C-alpha positions in Angstrom: 2.8 -10.3 -15.7 3.8 -9.3 -19.2 1.8 -6.4 -20.8 2.1 -5.0 -24.3 0.4 -2.6 -26.6 -0.2 -5.1 -29.4 -1.0 -8.4 -27.7 -0.9 -10.6 -30.8 2.6 -9.5 -31.9 4.5 -10.3 -28.8 5.5 -14.0 -28.1 6.1 -15.1 -24.5 8.1 -18.2 -25.2 9.3 -19.0 -21.7 8.0 -18.1 -18.2 9.9 -19.8 -15.3 9.6 -19.6 -11.5 12.3 -21.5 -9.7 12.6 -21.8 -5.9 15.1 -23.6 -3.8 14.4 -24.0 -0.1 17.5 -24.8 2.0 16.6 -25.2 5.8 13.8 -22.6 5.6 15.7 -20.2 3.4 13.9 -19.8 0.1 15.9 -18.5 -3.0 13.5 -17.6 -5.9 14.1 -16.6 -9.4 11.4 -15.3 -11.8 12.3 -15.3 -15.5 10.4 -14.3 -18.7 11.6 -14.4 -22.3 9.9 -12.7 -25.1 10.2 -11.6 -28.7 8.6 -8.7 -30.6 7.2 -10.0 -33.8 5.4 -6.7 -34.6 6.5 -4.4 -37.4 6.9 -1.5 -35.0 8.4 -0.9 -31.6 6.4 -2.2 -28.5 6.3 -1.4 -24.9 6.8 -4.4 -22.8 6.1 -4.3 -19.1 7.6 -7.0 -16.7 5.5 -6.9 -13.6 6.1 -9.5 -10.8 5.0 -9.7 -7.2 7.5 -10.3 -4.4 6.4 -11.3 -0.9 6.5 -8.4 1.6 9.7 -8.9 3.6 11.7 -10.6 1.0 15.0 -9.1 0.0 15.6 -8.5 -3.7 19.3 -9.2 -4.4 19.5 -9.3 -8.2 17.9 -8.2 -11.4 19.1 -8.6 -15.0 17.7 -7.8 -18.3 19.0 -9.0 -21.6 17.9 -7.1 -24.8 19.1 -8.8 -28.1 22.2 -10.1 -26.3 23.0 -6.9 -24.4 22.9 -7.6 -20.7 21.9 -5.1 -18.0 23.3 -6.2 -14.7 22.6 -4.7 -11.2 24.7 -3.6 -8.3 23.7 -2.3 -4.8 25.0 1.0 -3.7 24.3 3.3 -0.7 21.0 5.2 -1.6 22.4 8.8 -2.0 25.4 7.6 -4.1 23.1 5.5 -6.4 20.7 8.5 -6.7 23.8 10.7 -7.6 25.0 8.3 -10.3 21.6 8.0 -11.8 21.2 11.8 -11.7 24.5 12.3 -13.4 23.6 9.8 -16.2 20.2 11.4 -16.7 21.9 14.9 -16.9 24.2 13.6 -19.7 21.2 12.6 -21.7 21.8 8.9 -21.1 18.7 6.6 -21.1 17.4 6.4 -17.6 14.5 4.9 -15.8 13.5 4.8 -12.2 12.0 2.1 -9.9 9.1 3.2 -7.6 7.5 1.5 -4.6 4.0 0.6 -3.4 3.3 -1.1 -0.1 1.1 -4.2 -0.2 1.6 -7.8 1.2 2.8 -8.8 -2.2 4.8 -6.0 -3.7 5.4 -5.2 -7.3 8.7 -5.1 -9.1 7.8 -3.5 -12.4 10.0 -2.5 -15.3 9.0 -1.2 -18.8 11.0 -1.0 -21.9 10.5 0.0 -25.5 11.5 -2.8 -27.7 12.3 -2.4 -31.5 10.8 -5.0 -34.0 12.4 -8.5 -34.0 14.0 -7.9 -30.5 14.3 -10.7 -28.1 14.3 -9.7 -24.4 14.8 -11.6 -21.2 14.0 -10.5 -17.6 15.2 -12.3 -14.6 14.5 -11.3 -10.9 16.1 -13.0 -7.8 14.9 -12.6 -4.2 15.3 -14.5 -1.0 13.3 -14.7 2.1 13.0 -16.8 5.4 9.9 -19.0 5.6 8.3 -18.7 8.9 6.2 -21.5 10.6 2.6 -20.8 11.3 0.0 -23.1 12.5 2.4 -26.0 12.5 3.4 -25.6 8.8 5.8 -23.7 6.6 4.1 -22.1 3.7 6.1 -21.0 0.6 4.1 -18.7 -1.8 5.2 -17.5 -5.3 3.2 -15.4 -7.5 2.6 -16.8 -11.0 1.0 -14.2 -13.3 2.4 -14.5 -16.9 -0.4 -12.4 -18.2 -0.6 -14.3 -21.4 -0.1 -17.9 -22.8 3.6 -19.1 -22.6 5.0 -21.7 -25.1 7.1 -23.0 -22.1 5.9 -22.6 -18.5 7.2 -24.1 -15.3 7.1 -23.5 -11.6 9.9 -25.6 -10.0 10.3 -25.8 -6.1 13.0 -27.9 -4.5 13.1 -28.4 -0.7 16.3 -29.5 1.2 15.7 -29.9 4.9 18.4 -31.6 7.1 15.9 -32.3 9.9 14.0 -34.5 7.5 10.5 -33.8 5.9 7.4 -34.9 7.7 5.1 -34.0 4.8 4.8 -31.9 1.6 1.5 -30.6 0.4 0.5 -28.4 -2.6 -3.0 -27.0 -2.2 -5.0 -26.3 -5.5 -4.4 -22.6 -5.1 -4.5 -21.7 -8.9 -7.9 -23.3 -9.2 -9.6 -26.6 -10.2 -8.6 -26.0 -13.9 -5.1 -27.3 -13.0 -6.1 -30.4 -10.9 -3.7 -33.2 -11.3 -1.0 -31.2 -13.2 1.4 -30.7 -10.2 3.8 -33.6 -9.5 5.4 -34.0 -6.0 8.4 -36.4 -5.3 9.4 -36.6 -1.7 12.4 -38.2 -0.1 13.5 -38.4 3.5 15.2 -35.0 3.5 14.5 -33.6 -0.1 11.4 -33.0 -2.1 10.7 -31.7 -5.7 7.5 -29.9 -6.8 6.9 -29.3 -10.4 4.1 -27.6 -12.3 4.4 -27.6 -16.1 1.1 -26.9 -17.8 1.1 -27.2 -21.6 -0.2 -24.2 -23.7 -3.6 -26.2 -24.1 -3.7 -26.6 -20.3 -3.0 -22.9 -19.7 -6.0 -21.7 -21.9 -9.0 -20.5 -19.9 -11.1 -22.5 -22.3 -10.3 -24.7 -25.3 -10.8 -21.8 -27.8 -9.6 -19.0 -25.6 -6.4 -17.0 -26.3 -6.2 -15.8 -22.6 -4.4 -17.8 -19.9 -6.0 -19.3 -16.8 -2.7 -19.1 -14.9 -3.2 -16.1 -12.6 -2.5 -16.3 -8.9 -0.2 -17.7 -6.2 1.4 -21.2 -6.3 1.6 -22.5 -2.7 3.8 -25.3 -1.2 3.2 -26.3 2.5 5.5 -28.6 4.5 6.7 -29.5 7.9 10.0 -31.1 9.3 10.6 -33.8 11.7 11.2 -32.6 15.2 13.2 -33.8 18.2 11.0 -34.3 21.4 13.0 -31.6 23.1 11.8 -29.0 20.6 15.2 -27.6 19.6 17.3 -28.2 16.5 20.8 -26.7 15.9 22.4 -26.6 12.5 26.1 -25.4 12.0 27.5 -24.8 8.5 30.2 -22.6 7.0 31.0 -20.7 10.2 27.3 -19.9 11.1 24.8 -21.6 13.2 20.9 -21.6 13.0 18.8 -22.7 16.0 15.2 -23.6 15.3 13.1 -23.8 18.4 9.5 -25.2 18.3 8.4 -27.4 21.3 5.0 -28.8 20.9 4.4 -30.9 23.9 3.4 -28.0 26.2 -0.1 -26.9 27.4 -1.3 -23.5 26.4 -1.1 -20.8 29.1 -4.1 -18.8 30.1 -4.4 -15.5 28.4 -5.9 -12.1 29.2 -7.1 -10.6 25.9 -8.6 -7.3 25.0 -10.2 -6.9 21.6 -10.1 -3.2 20.3 -12.5 -2.9 17.4 -12.6 0.2 15.0 -16.3 1.1 14.5 -15.7 4.4 12.6 -17.8 5.2 9.5 -15.4 3.8 7.0 -16.0 0.2 8.5 -19.6 0.4 7.3 -21.0 -2.3 5.2 -19.2 -5.6 4.3 -16.1 -4.8 6.5 -18.1 -4.5 9.6 -20.5 -7.5 8.8 -17.4 -9.7 8.3 -15.6 -8.3 11.5 -18.7 -9.1 13.5 -18.9 -12.7 12.0 -15.3 -13.3 12.7 -15.3 -11.9 16.2 -18.3 -14.2 17.1 -16.3 -17.1 15.9 -13.1 -15.9 17.8 -15.1 -15.5 21.0 -16.4 -19.0 20.8 -12.7 -20.3 20.8 -11.8 -18.6 24.1 -10.8 -21.1 26.8 -12.4 -21.3 30.2 -9.2 -20.2 31.8 -9.0 -17.0 29.6 -10.1 -13.5 30.7 -11.3 -10.9 28.1 -13.2 -7.8 27.3 -14.1 -5.7 24.3 -13.5 -2.0 23.4 -15.0 -0.4 20.4 -14.2 3.0 19.1 -14.8 5.8 16.7 -14.3 9.4 17.8 -15.3 8.1 21.2 -14.3 4.9 23.1 -16.7 2.5 24.6 -16.0 -0.5 26.9 -18.3 -3.5 26.9 -16.9 -4.1 30.5 -14.6 -1.8 32.4 -12.6 -4.7 33.6 -11.6 -8.3 32.4 -14.2 -11.0 32.9 -13.8 -14.8 32.7 -14.6 -16.4 29.4 -17.6 -18.3 30.7 -20.3 -19.5 28.2 -22.7 -16.8 29.5 -20.2 -13.9 29.2 -19.1 -15.0 25.7 -22.8 -14.9 24.6 -23.2 -11.4 26.2 -20.2 -10.3 24.3 -21.5 -11.7 21.0 -24.9 -9.9 21.5 -23.1 -6.6 22.1 -21.0 -7.0 19.0 -24.2 -7.6 17.0 -25.5 -4.2 18.0 -22.6 -2.2 16.6 -23.4 0.4 13.9 -20.3 2.1 12.4 -20.1 5.9 12.2 -17.8 8.8 13.0 -14.1 9.3 13.1 -11.1 7.1 14.3 -9.4 7.8 17.6 -6.8 5.1 17.8 -4.7 6.7 20.5 -7.5 6.9 23.1 -8.7 3.4 22.3 -5.3 1.7 22.8 -4.6 3.7 26.0 -7.9 2.7 27.5 -7.0 -1.0 26.7 -3.5 -0.8 28.2 -5.0 1.0 31.3 -7.4 -2.0 31.9 -4.7 -4.6 31.6 -2.2 -2.5 33.7 -4.9 -2.0 36.4 -5.8 -5.7 36.5 -2.0 -6.5 36.9 -1.5 -3.9 39.7 -4.6 -5.3 41.6 -3.3 -8.9 41.4 -6.2 -10.1 39.3 -4.0 -11.8 36.7 -2.6 -15.3 36.9 1.2 -15.0 37.2 1.7 -17.6 34.6 -0.8 -16.0 32.1 0.0 -14.0 29.0 -1.6 -10.6 28.3 -2.4 -9.2 24.9 -4.3 -6.6 22.9 -5.8 -7.3 19.5 -6.5 -4.1 17.5 -8.8 -4.4 14.4 -8.9 -1.3 12.3 -9.2 -0.1 8.7 -7.9 3.5 8.9 -5.6 6.3 9.9 -6.4 8.3 13.1 -8.8 11.1 12.2 -9.7 12.2 15.8 -7.7 13.0 18.9 -4.0 12.5 18.7 -3.2 12.3 14.8 0.7 12.3 14.9 1.6 8.6 14.4 5.1 8.8 16.1 3.3 10.3 19.2 0.7 7.4 19.3 3.5 5.0 19.0 5.4 6.5 21.9 2.2 6.8 24.0 1.3 3.2 23.6 5.0 2.0 24.1 5.2 4.0 27.4 1.8 2.6 28.6 2.5 -1.1 27.7 6.0 -1.0 29.3 7.0 -4.3 27.6 4.6 -6.1 29.9 2.2 -7.5 27.2 1.7 -7.8 23.4 -0.2 -5.8 20.9 -1.3 -7.5 17.7 -2.8 -5.5 14.8 -5.2 -6.5 12.1 -5.3 -3.9 9.3 -8.5 -4.3 7.2 -8.7 -3.2 3.6 -6.4 -1.6 1.0 -6.4 1.9 2.4 -5.2 1.1 5.8 -1.8 2.5 7.0 -0.2 -0.9 7.3 3.3 0.3 7.9 2.2 2.1 11.0 0.3 -0.9 12.4 3.4 -3.0 11.8 5.7 -0.6 13.7 3.3 -0.2 16.7 3.0 -4.0 16.9 6.6 -5.0 16.7 7.3 -2.3 19.1 5.1 -4.0 21.6 6.1 -7.6 21.3 3.5 -8.5 18.8 2.9 -8.6 15.0 0.6 -7.2 12.4 -1.2 -8.7 9.4 -3.1 -7.0 6.6 -6.6 -8.4 6.0 -7.9 -7.7 2.5 -11.5 -6.6 2.4 -13.2 -9.2 0.3 -15.4 -12.2 0.8 -12.8 -14.0 2.8 -12.1 -11.3 5.4 -13.7 -13.3 8.2 -11.7 -16.4 7.4 -8.4 -14.4 7.3 -9.1 -12.8 10.7 -9.8 -16.2 12.3 -6.7 -17.6 10.7 -4.6 -14.9 12.2 -6.2 -15.2 15.6 -5.4 -18.9 15.6 -1.8 -18.1 15.1 -1.6 -16.2 18.4 -4.3 -17.8 20.5 -2.2 -20.5 22.1 0.7 -19.0 24.1 2.9 -21.8 25.3 5.8 -19.8 26.8 5.8 -16.5 28.5 9.4 -15.6 28.1 12.1 -17.4 26.1 15.9 -16.8 26.8 18.7 -18.4 24.8 22.1 -18.9 26.5 25.1 -19.8 24.4 28.8 -20.2 25.4 30.6 -16.8 24.6 33.9 -18.4 23.7 32.2 -20.2 20.7 29.4 -18.0 19.7 29.0 -14.3 18.6 26.7 -11.8 16.8 23.6 -13.8 17.9 20.3 -12.4 16.5 16.8 -13.8 16.7 13.4 -13.5 15.0 11.3 -11.0 16.8 9.0 -13.2 18.9 8.9 -12.6 22.6 6.0 -15.0 23.4 6.0 -18.5 21.8 2.8 -19.7 20.3 1.7 -23.2 19.4 2.6 -24.0 15.8 5.1 -21.3 15.4 8.9 -21.2 15.7 11.6 -19.0 17.2 14.7 -18.9 15.1 18.1 -17.7 16.4 21.2 -17.3 14.3 24.8 -16.3 14.9 28.5 -16.9 14.1 30.5 -19.8 15.5 34.1 -20.2 16.2 34.8 -23.6 14.5 37.9 -24.1 16.7 35.8 -24.2 19.8 32.9 -26.2 18.4 33.3 -28.9 21.0 32.3 -26.3 23.6 29.1 -25.4 21.9 25.9 -26.8 23.3 22.6 -25.0 23.1 20.9 -24.3 26.3 17.4 -22.8 26.1 15.8 -21.4 29.3 12.2 -21.0 29.0 9.6 -20.0 31.7 6.3 -21.9 31.2 3.8 -21.9 34.2 6.8 -21.3 36.5 8.6 -24.4 35.2 12.1 -24.2 33.7 12.9 -26.3 30.6 16.5 -26.9 29.6 16.8 -28.2 26.0 20.0 -29.4 24.5 20.5 -30.8 20.9 23.4 -30.5 18.5 23.3 -31.9 15.0 26.4 -33.8 13.9 28.3 -31.0 12.0 30.2 -33.3 9.8 27.1 -35.2 8.8 25.3 -31.9 7.8 28.5 -30.7 6.0 28.5 -33.9 4.0 24.7 -33.8 3.2 24.9 -30.3 2.1 27.9 -30.6 -0.2 26.4 -33.7 -1.9 23.2 -31.8 -3.0 23.8 -29.6 -6.1 20.6 -27.6 -5.3 21.4 -26.8 -1.7 22.4 -23.2 -1.1 26.0 -23.4 0.5 25.4 -19.9 2.1 22.1 -20.7 3.6 23.3 -20.2 7.3 25.0 -16.9 6.4 22.0 -15.6 4.5 19.5 -16.5 7.2 21.7 -14.8 9.7 21.9 -11.7 7.5 18.1 -11.8 7.0 17.3 -12.0 10.7 20.0 -9.4 11.6 18.8 -6.8 9.1 15.2 -7.3 10.2 16.0 -7.1 13.9 18.1 -3.8 13.2 15.2 -2.3 11.3 12.8 -3.0 14.2 15.3 -1.6 16.7 15.8 1.6 14.5 12.0 2.2 14.6 12.2 2.3 18.4 15.6 3.9 19.0 15.2 6.5 21.8 17.9 8.8 20.5 19.0 10.3 17.1 22.6 9.2 17.7 21.6 5.5 18.3 19.3 5.7 15.2 22.3 6.9 13.2 24.5 4.0 14.4 21.8 1.4 13.6 21.3 3.0 10.1 25.1 2.7 9.4 25.1 -1.0 10.5 22.1 -1.8 8.3 23.7 0.0 5.3 26.9 -2.1 5.7 25.0 -5.2 6.1 23.0 -4.4 2.9 26.2 -3.8 0.9 28.0 -6.8 2.3 25.1 -9.2 1.5 24.0 -7.4 -1.8 20.3 -6.8 -0.8 17.9 -3.9 -1.3 16.8 -2.3 2.0 15.5 1.2 2.8 19.1 2.6 2.8 20.4 1.1 -0.4 19.3 1.2 -4.0 20.0 -1.0 -6.9 21.7 0.5 -10.1 20.9 -1.5 -13.3 23.2 -0.8 -16.2 24.2 -2.0 -19.6 27.9 -2.9 -20.3 28.7 0.5 -21.8 27.0 2.2 -18.8 25.2 4.6 -21.1 21.7 3.2 -20.1 20.9 3.2 -16.4 18.0 2.5 -14.2 17.6 2.9 -10.4 15.7 0.6 -8.1 14.8 3.0 -5.2 12.3 3.4 -2.4 10.9 6.9 -2.5 9.1 8.5 0.4 5.4 8.0 0.8 4.0 11.5 0.2 1.3 11.0 2.8 3.7 10.4 5.6 7.3 11.4 4.6 8.5 7.9 5.6 9.9 5.0 3.7 7.3 2.4 2.5 7.8 -1.3 2.4 10.3 -3.4 0.4 8.7 -3.2 -2.9 10.2 -2.0 -6.1 8.4 -0.6 -9.1 9.8 0.7 -12.4 7.2 2.8 -14.3 9.2 5.2 -16.3 6.4 6.8 -18.3 3.8 7.3 -15.5 3.7 9.6 -12.5 3.5 7.9 -9.1 -0.2 7.6 -8.6 -0.4 7.2 -4.8 -3.5 5.6 -3.4 -5.7 6.5 -6.2 -5.1 10.2 -5.9 -4.8 11.6 -9.5 -1.5 12.8 -10.6 -2.7 16.1 -12.0 -3.7 17.0 -8.3 -0.1 16.7 -7.3 2.2 18.9 -9.3 5.3 17.2 -8.0 4.5 14.0 -9.9 6.7 14.5 -12.9 7.0 11.6 -15.3 10.5 10.1 -15.7 11.2 8.2 -19.0 13.4 5.2 -19.9 14.3 5.9 -23.5 15.3 9.5 -24.3 13.0 10.0 -27.3 10.0 9.1 -25.1 10.6 11.9 -22.5 7.3 13.6 -21.6 7.0 17.1 -20.5 6.2 17.9 -16.8 2.6 17.9 -15.8 1.3 21.2 -17.0 -0.3 23.6 -14.4 -2.6 24.8 -17.3 -4.1 21.5 -18.3 -7.0 21.8 -15.9 -10.5 23.3 -16.2 -11.3 25.1 -13.1 -13.4 27.7 -11.3 -11.8 29.5 -8.3 -12.3 32.7 -6.5 -15.1 35.1 -7.5 -16.5 32.4 -9.8 -13.6 32.8 -12.3 -13.8 30.0 -14.9 -10.7 29.0 -16.7 -11.3 26.6 -19.5 -8.1 25.0 -20.9 -8.4 24.0 -24.6 -5.8 21.3 -25.2 -5.9 21.2 -29.0 -5.4 25.0 -29.5 -3.4 25.2 -26.2 -5.4 28.3 -25.1 -7.0 29.3 -21.8 -10.3 31.0 -22.0 -11.8 32.7 -18.9 -15.2 34.2 -17.8 -16.7 35.3 -14.6 -20.2 34.7 -13.4 -21.8 37.0 -10.9 -25.0 35.2 -9.6 -26.8 35.8 -6.4 -26.0 34.1 -3.1 -27.9 30.9 -2.5 -28.3 30.1 -6.3 -26.9 26.8 -7.5 -25.0 26.6 -10.8 -24.5 23.4 -12.8 -20.9 22.8 -13.6 -21.1 19.2 -15.1 -24.3 17.3 -16.1 -23.6 14.0 -17.7 -26.7 11.8 -18.0 -24.6 9.2 -19.9 -22.3 8.3 -16.9 -25.0 9.6 -14.4 -22.5 12.2 -12.9 -23.5 15.8 -11.7 -21.3 18.5 -10.2 -23.1 21.7 -8.9 -21.9 24.6 -7.0 -23.9 26.9 -4.6 -23.0 30.6 -4.5 -22.1 32.3 -1.2 -21.7 36.2 -1.0 -19.2 38.3 0.7 -20.2 39.9 4.1 -20.9 43.3 2.4 -20.5 45.1 -0.9 -17.3 46.8 -1.9 -17.3 49.6 -4.6 -21.1 48.8 -5.1 -20.3 45.2 -6.0 -21.0 42.1 -3.9 -18.3 39.5 -4.5 -19.7 36.0 -4.7 -18.0 32.5 -4.5 -18.7 28.9 -4.2 -19.4 28.0 -0.6 -20.8 24.5 -1.3 -20.0 21.8 -4.0 -22.2 18.9 -4.6 -21.3 15.6 -6.5 -23.9 13.1 -7.5 -22.9 9.7 -8.9 -26.3 8.4 -9.8 -25.2 4.9 -10.9 -23.4 4.3 -7.5 -26.3 6.1 -5.6 -23.6 8.2 -3.8 -23.8 11.9 -3.0 -20.8 14.0 -1.8 -21.3 17.4 -0.3 -18.3 19.7 0.3 -18.7 22.9 2.2 -16.1 25.2 3.9 -16.8 23.2 7.2 -17.1 19.6 6.3 -17.1 16.8 3.6 -20.0 14.4 3.7 -20.6 11.3 1.8 -24.2 10.0 1.5 -25.4 6.6 0.5 -29.2 6.5 1.0 -29.8 6.8 4.7 -26.1 6.2 5.5 -23.7 9.1 5.8 -20.1 9.7 6.9 -18.5 13.0 7.6 -14.9 14.3 7.8 -14.1 17.9 8.7 -11.3 20.0 7.3 -9.4 19.4 10.4 -9.0 15.7 9.4 -6.5 14.1 7.0 -8.1 10.9 5.9 -9.9 8.7 3.2 -13.4 7.5 2.6 -13.8 4.6 0.2 -17.2 3.3 -0.8 -18.3 1.5 -3.9 -14.9 2.2 -5.6 -15.3 6.0 -5.0 -12.3 7.4 -3.1 -12.5 10.7 -1.2 -9.1 11.8 0.1 -9.0 14.8 2.5 -5.8 16.7 3.0 -6.1 18.7 6.2 -7.2 22.4 5.8 -6.2 22.1 2.1 -8.0 20.1 -0.5 -10.2 17.1 -1.2 -9.9 14.8 -4.2 -12.8 12.8 -5.4 -11.8 9.9 -7.6 -14.0 7.3 -9.4 -11.9 4.3 -10.4 -9.6 5.4 -13.4 -12.5 7.2 -15.2 -12.6 10.6 -13.5 -11.2 12.8 -10.8 -12.1 16.2 -9.2 -10.1 18.4 -6.8 -11.8 20.9 -4.4 -9.6 23.5 -2.8 -10.4 25.3 0.5 -9.7 28.9 0.9 -9.7 30.2 4.5 -9.8 33.9 5.4 -9.4 35.6 8.7 -12.7 34.9 10.4 -13.1 38.6 11.6 -12.4 39.9 8.0 -14.9 42.7 7.5 -15.8 41.6 3.9 -14.2 38.3 2.8 -15.6 34.8 3.6 -14.3 31.3 3.3 -14.8 29.7 -0.2 -14.1 26.7 -2.4 -12.4 26.2 -5.8 -12.9 23.3 -8.1 -10.5 21.8 -10.6 -11.5 19.2 -13.3 -8.9 17.5 -15.6 -9.8 17.3 -19.3 -8.9 13.7 -19.2 -12.1 12.8 -17.3 -14.1 10.3 -19.3 -17.4 12.0 -19.6 -20.0 10.8 -22.3 -20.9 12.8 -25.4 -24.1 13.9 -23.8 -22.1 16.1 -21.1 -23.3 19.6 -20.5 -22.9 22.3 -17.9 -20.7 25.3 -17.5 -17.5 23.2 -17.7 -18.9 19.9 -19.0 -19.9 21.4 -22.4 -16.1 21.8 -23.0 -15.5 18.1 -22.8 -15.7 18.3 -26.5 -13.4 21.1 -27.5 -15.0 23.8 -29.6 -13.1 25.4 -32.6 -11.8 28.7 -31.5 -10.1 31.3 -33.6 -8.5 34.6 -32.1 -7.4 37.3 -34.5 -7.2 41.2 -34.9 -5.3 41.6 -31.7 -4.9 45.4 -30.7 -3.3 47.1 -27.6 -5.7 47.6 -24.9 -6.2 50.0 -21.9 -3.8 49.4 -20.2 -1.5 48.1 -22.9 -0.7 44.9 -21.1 -4.3 43.9 -21.6 -4.5 43.6 -25.4 -7.9 43.0 -27.0 -8.8 40.7 -29.9 -11.8 39.1 -31.8 -12.7 35.6 -30.9 -14.7 33.4 -33.2 -16.4 30.5 -31.5 -19.7 28.5 -32.0 -20.7 31.0 -34.8 -20.3 34.0 -32.6 -17.7 36.9 -32.8 -16.8 38.2 -29.4 -14.3 41.0 -28.2 -12.0 39.4 -25.7 -9.3 40.8 -23.4 -5.9 39.2 -22.6 -5.4 39.0 -18.9 -4.2 36.9 -15.9 -6.2 34.7 -13.6 -5.0 32.6 -10.6 -4.3 28.9 -10.2 -4.3 28.2 -6.5 -3.2 24.6 -6.5 0.4 25.2 -5.5 -0.1 28.4 -3.5 -3.5 28.8 -2.0 -2.7 32.3 -0.6 -1.1 34.1 -3.6 -1.9 31.7 -6.4 0.0 31.2 -9.6 -0.8 33.6 -12.4 -2.2 32.0 -15.6 -2.5 34.0 -18.9 -6.0 33.7 -20.5 -8.4 35.3 -23.0 -11.2 36.9 -21.0 -14.9 36.7 -22.3 -17.1 39.5 -20.9 -20.8 39.5 -20.0 -20.7 36.2 -17.9 -19.2 34.2 -20.9 -22.0 35.1 -23.3 -21.2 33.7 -26.7 -18.6 31.3 -25.4 -20.9 29.3 -23.3 -24.0 27.9 -24.7 -27.0 30.2 -24.1 -27.2 32.5 -21.0 -25.5 31.8 -17.6 -29.1 31.6 -16.0 -29.8 28.6 -18.2 -27.3 26.7 -15.9 -29.2 27.5 -12.6 -30.6 24.3 -11.0 -33.0 23.8 -8.2 -31.0 21.4 -5.9 -27.4 20.5 -5.1 -27.8 17.3 -6.9 -30.0 18.2 -9.9 -29.2 17.2 -13.4 -29.4 20.1 -15.9 -32.7 20.1 -17.9 -32.3 19.9 -21.6 -33.4 23.2 -23.3 
């Protein structure tokens, strides 16, 4: 996708996606060529999506004939080179990551008038077989009309092509434009829409090309089910027998019914589960577990999948009403206990396959919260006896954790996006794993001719899937090599031998100019790195983990790929402009996230919708030196904290104005009242336990948010955080770290620290918790609230803080020394009033909730009289969600 400030002045004259698939290895190139026709410099963003699990191996950028090229370095070395370049004042940018199924590589450059620019990204991935088909997906999102556009996919399969199919994934608008030419072992798919065909409508200037281009195919198979290809010193063994009957399965469905599953997610989960239960076979055994903060079993043991039991299970699922927290640890341990108990009591068919399917949308919020401990507990309980499959529902799920826990236990994970197709996505995933054909698969190769063998991480073999094994071969001993596969299926042993004629393959590959001559080597490297990453996740000792890390690093450097231990440096020939493609830590977990790369030099990393102003470590990094932005200022927030101390930051005059309000306990003060956007923020006063020096200190003990247009209310006290939607409500305590997402409102709770409430990109609020010693003779727990001035309130906004959304003109003069001298006095003119103000210090508690950071401000006496409109009592409201009445 190409984004610019002045859309009409940038020409996208070429957008190409080219993929070559050689024996299941796909090499993809995405290229965009543009020119800046504007009379001023333009920001151009190159933003493309890369499939999760693909390895990026090259990125180049050409600006008016100057080419930026990339090299892969060990991560700390690359960071050091980047830091040195930045310290010397050289132009520097940084690539950031986000974890989604399709991940973004995003780079932004400032382009002078008349400049031509070309971006080119290369990545490779292994295409896995699912449901008897290979599916190659490329993202095609040019963002604008392109003078020349093409998607070009070439397939070269020595086994021979059974079929090639291109579903209409970009929409009916493009029906009939794709051409497919298929030979015995090769195919060519081409999609070249003209500019007229790209338009959303005949008179539109926007493009209709926005989505994924999909190619599906399958290869011819030997009846034995095995296929061996040897080329350039490496072998690849594809194993997919299809003439086997499915084994009986013992399956436990573990379903998250916590409050965050409420609504469409739960409705679609129930629909999908009813369909899945209908597909159980008579020989299968099953049960259901549903969990929130508690764990419930539909049956305490496995039951046969008879029609009557299946109907009972469907009725049970229909009664589920989501609420409460998420206790993933106890739910999974209960499921493993049921399967282990059945195994120990001899209730399972020896040839059957046992599995757990977890359906969840969230992080644990109750019980064991430490993810590594949950992972360890589940691994110890499963003991490699059965598989765990995970379905992560929604965009807010911790998908990396689900992936780790699944691959750790002979299974796999899939992200299910919470939309209209959730039910279909869940059924599709279940279909992939519902027909186990082989219980354990073991590959034996003669040691004298084969080394460094690695395989895709499937322990069970399912109908329609494939196991891939790769390794190095000693070509001198080739005549000794025959593949022997021993597989246990219903106690029968299958021996499968097949060897493709090496010379025939060699000749076929060398004749085709599109075939990748290194496909066997790259496939082997791809499998090996993925296997080592999985082994590293489960390494029992730190020493073993270090050794595996070292091996992954060496493989990454040898094969020029970005992994969690390498980074990509992108430089111009003079090496005076440098960018870094890196994978930073996820601030939520302190662990590396995904494979994706994102270069956003001018924006702070905005993790999961949590606003950058709430995280003072989010400092923007710029690509061109003249664009360098200052760090996020700790002063640019309007806030009220402690003994209602209001600090109003005035951005234009760069001043902070403070005032205190001493109201009575129980009273509710309006902070923001905006009838235009339908948003209200009110705070209820709580008093200290007793007076000190004849004064009772007061604080905010409760904050209420009302988003009228969404019908949502949020109540934050020193005990809990509650979201209300009509009669529905969900609560988190301050002991939780978690997220609630409802109607595009995000509530993020950081345990015993703060809550951020974010509404799309329009507005954000942070509420800070202050805990005191519970036996303190005077002090009580209280809350602080921080509101950024960037919030998009309407002109009708009022309230103690809301009225300053439009900054008043303030003039401060006639400064004189005060008593004491460090507190000078001055005259402030504002809103037609002349006030005596005192220079002093107030506390910002965002970075240090105990001591706070001192902020200088001009203090207005008498509860802000003259600075605020009217009297502070005018801002008292009857309820926590009341709008302010107009005077």
